[in-house]
N, C-alpha and C positions, 0 to 999 in steps of 0.2 A: 254392697256398702258404698254410699256416696262419698265423694271426696271433694274438698274445697281447695282449688288451686288459685293462687294469686298471679296476676300479670300486670306489668307496667312497662312503659317505654319512657325513658328520661333522656334529657340532654346530657352529653358528656360533661358539660360544664355545670350541671345542676348539683349544688352541694347537698341537696336534700334527698339524693337518690337512696341513701341508707334509711332515711325516714320513711320513704314509700314502702320499702320492704318490711320495716318494723310494724307499720300500721296494718299492712295486709296480714302479717303473721298474728298480730294481736286480735284481728277481727275473725280469726279462725282458719286462715289458709295453712295447709300442711306443708306447702312448698310454694315458693315465689320465683317466677321467671322474670328477668329484667333485661330488656333490650336497651342499649345505650345509643340512641340517636342513629340507628342503623339506616333506615330508609323510610319513606312515606308508604311504600308498598308493603302492606302488612305481611303478605305471603313470603316476602324476601327477608323477614326478620328471623334470625336463627333461634332466638329464645321463644318467639311466638310459635314457630314450627314445633319446637320441643314441648311447649305447653300443650299444644293441640294433641300431641301423641300421648300425653298423660291424662287428658280429659276423655271420659267416656260418657255414655248415655246416663243421665241422672246426676252427673257431677255438676258442681257449681264453679263458674269462673268468677272470681272476685277481683274487681277493679277498683282503683281509687276514684277514677272518673271515666266516663265513656270515651272521652277524647283521647285516652291512652291507646285506643284501638286504631286511630287514624286521624289525619289532619283535616279530613273533609267529611261532611255529612254522608256523602255517597259511600265512602269506604266504611264508615261506622255502620251504616244501615245494612250494607251487603254482608259485613262480618257478623252482625247480629242475626241476620237471616240464616246464615250458614250454621251458626251455633245452635239456633233454635231448631233447625231441621235435623241436627244431630242429637237432639234431646238434651242439650247442655243448658243448664240454668245460668242466668247472669245476675250478679249482684254488684251494685256500686256503693262505695262508702260515702261519697259526697252527694249522691243523688238517691236518697232513700226510696223514692218512688220506683226506681229501677231495681226490682228484686222479683224475678220470675218464679221464685220458690213460694211466693205468696199469691193469693187470688187477685188482689188489687194490682200487684206488679205484673201478673200474667195478662190481665185485661189491658193494662197500659201498653204492654209490649205488643199485643194483638192490634191495638190502635196504630202503633208505630208501623207495624207490618202492613196494615191496610193503607196507610198514607204512602208508604214506600211503593206499594203495588200501583196505587193511583198515579204516582209520579212517573214510574216506569211506563205505564200505559200512555200517559200524556206525551212523554218524550217520543215513544214509538209512533203514536198517531201523528204528531207534528212532523216527524221525519218522513213518514209515508206521504203526508200531504205536500211537503216541500218537494219531494222527489216527483210526485205526480205533476205539480205545477211546473217544475223544471222541464219535464218531458213535453208538456203542452207548449212550452216556449221553444222547443226544438233543441234543448240542451241534452247532451249525453250524460248519463249517470254512470259513475264508477271510474275506474282507471282507464286511461287511454289505451287503445289496443296496441300491442307490440308490433302488429303488422298493419301497414297502411298502403293505400294506393296500389302501386305496381306490385308490391309484395303479395297483396291479396290475389291479384290476377295470376301471379306466378304460382302461388299455392294451388289455385283452382286448376291451372294447366297441369301442374305436376301430379295432381290427384286424378283428374278426369282423363287427361290425354296419356300420361305416362304410367298411371296406375301405381304410383309409389305409395309406400306405407306412410302413415303419419309420423312414425319415428324417423324415417329417412327424410321426409319433407322438413321436419323440425331441424334436423342436422343441417340441411342445406340453407334454411332461412335463419338459423341461429335462435330457435325458440324450442320450448318443450313440446313433446308429442301431444300433450293435452291441449296446448294453445293452438297448435296446428289443427287438431280435430275440432275444437270449439269454433274457430274462425271458419273452417270449411262448412260446418253445419249451418252456421249463421248465413254464409253466402248462399248455400243451397236452398235454405228456407226463405231467402229474400230479406233477411234481417241485417245483412252486412252491407 
């Protein structure tokens, strides 16, 4: 049996917060979860987390508007993708075209997903190209190394001449074992 669960996020100062709940209940929600201006990160909203626990595959999440899921397009799209992957339908009261329980709404949602995928791919491609360009300009990508200059030479001597473990080398140089190991491999392979 499918269930319709309502969700909204309202400002603590919004006098219409009870109206939101009433409208969602009148539209068929059996239960309504309301976060009151908790945070922009939807995963940190306590009522949203509780709402997700109540939603199962085939259930419908009823919203007043899609922007109740987040303040940015990226957050809304990521949340919609997550809901869709879990088999949860989405219906919006003020955006009637957003209703994945209908064929038209399902197609519209697929278009939104396709646009979202295109955007993610474009961002990834632009990032990759920017990093390649930076490398051709001789710039180092990523965080600066915790070990520089003499410390790198010291690490190599401790390993090659003294035969110390990476754990012990890390203790001596004040870094993690994994950092000591990674820097040593880079030096050995001529990348450091």
